N, C-alpha and C positions, 0 to 999 in steps of 0.2 A: 418082129420089128426089124427094120433095116437100119444098119449102122454104116456111116460113111467115114472112112479112114483117110486122112490127108497125106499125100506123098509128094506134094508139090515143092517148089523151090522158094516160095515166099518172096519173090522178086518185088512185090508191091509193098513190102514192109520196110520199116526203117532199118538202118544199118545195125542198130542195137538189137532190134527184134530178130533180124537175120542171124546175128551172132548167137543169140539165145537158141534159135532153132538148130543151128549147126552144133552147138554144144549138146542139145537134146539128142541129136543123131549120134554124136560121138560117144555118149555115156550109155546109150541103150544097147542091149545085147539081143541076139537071136535074129530070126529071119524077118522080123518086122521092125528092125531098128531104124528103118528109113521113115517110119510113120511119125509125124509130129503133132497131129491133131485128130480129134474125133468129133462127130456130130450124130445125133439121132435124127432119123428121117421121120417126120410127123405127117407128111402128106405128099402125094404124087399127083400131078395134074396132066391133063391130056396134051398140053402144049410142051411137055417134057420137063417142065420146072418141078422143083420139090420145095417143101418147107423143111428146113433144117432147124434143129434146136440144140442148144448147148451153151457152154461157157466159153467165150471167145476172148482171147487176149486182144485181138484186133478191134473187137467191138466193145471191149472193156467190161465184159461180164455176161450174165445170163440173158439170152434173147432167143427169138425165133425169127427167121426171115425166109423169104421166097428167093430161090436162086436156081441157076442152071449149073450143074456140076460138070466140070471138064473131065472127060475120061482119062486124060493124061495125068491127072493129079489126084484121083480118088480110087480107092478100093472099097467095094461094097460087100458087107456080109448081111445075111438074113439069119437072125436068131429067133426061131419061131416060139421059143419058150418065153420070150420077153414081149409083153403086150404094150402097144403104143399108148393105150389109155393111161397106164401108170406113168409114162413119161410126160404125157400132156398134163396130168394132174401135178406132177413134180414141177413142170414149167409154171403153172399157175401159182404155186407156192413160192417159187424162187426167182421169178422174172425180175430183172433189174438188180439182182445181187451182183456185187463186184467180182472181178476175176481174182483168183487166189494164187498169186505169184509164189507165196511161201510154200503152199501145199504142192504146187507143181515142182518146185525145186526139191522138195523133200522126197519125191519119188526116186531120186537118184543120189541125193546128198543128204547130209544130216540136216534135220529141220522138222518142223511140224506144220500141220495145216491150220488154217483159220476156219473155225466152224461157221462163220457167217458169210463166207465167200466160197467160190467154186472154181476148179479148173476143169478142163474139157472132159477127160475120161472119168473123173470123179463124178461130175454132174450126170453124164450119160449112164454110168453104171449104178448110181446110187439106188434107184428103185429095185434093182435086181441082184446086186452083189453085196455081201458083207465086206466092209473095208475097201470099197472101191477107190478110196483115196490112196491106197498103197500101190496102185498100179500106175506105171508110166504108159504112154500111148502104145508102145510095143507089146508090153505084157497084156494090156487090155485087148489089143488086136488078137493076140494068141488065144485069149479066153473066148472072144467072139467067134473066131474060126473053129475053136474046139466044140462049142455048143451049137454053132450054126454052120452055114456053108458060104462059100465064096459065090456071090451072084453078080460079080462085076460085069462080066460079058453080057449076060442076059439083061441086066439093068440098063446098060448103055445102048445095047442093040434095040431095045424096045423104045428108047428115046429117038434113035435115028429114024425109025419108021414113022414117028409122029412129026418129025421136022419137015 
């Protein structure tokens, strides 16, 4: 399964949300500290668009949507051990659940998650990892790059050919 890791600047977000993303980058350690969000890729289409699924602060919870990913703002990993069908079933069970602010904050600070809500990498990792809620976006990216491989260049080059 392919995983999309967001490295954009959140310019479309409110001032409060941008402050939150800046804080996320500030407290994260390691080579993926610039990653602030993650999505599962559930489908790829001939027009270059994809179906992404996950828990989104911007969308207020768990959802799937058809988008075109900007290569300047996303890194893509392919984790072949993770099968998209498990993620699709997870979406069917959790679609519409609210975003878990408390759990997202708890990855870097003291706190705990809310078991009826989800944050991005917790949602994406849940079918495959024990304690996915313990990872921040940077640690989750390190796990994905360890189990899988970086396919960012191939992913976006294949979309240029279709445009």
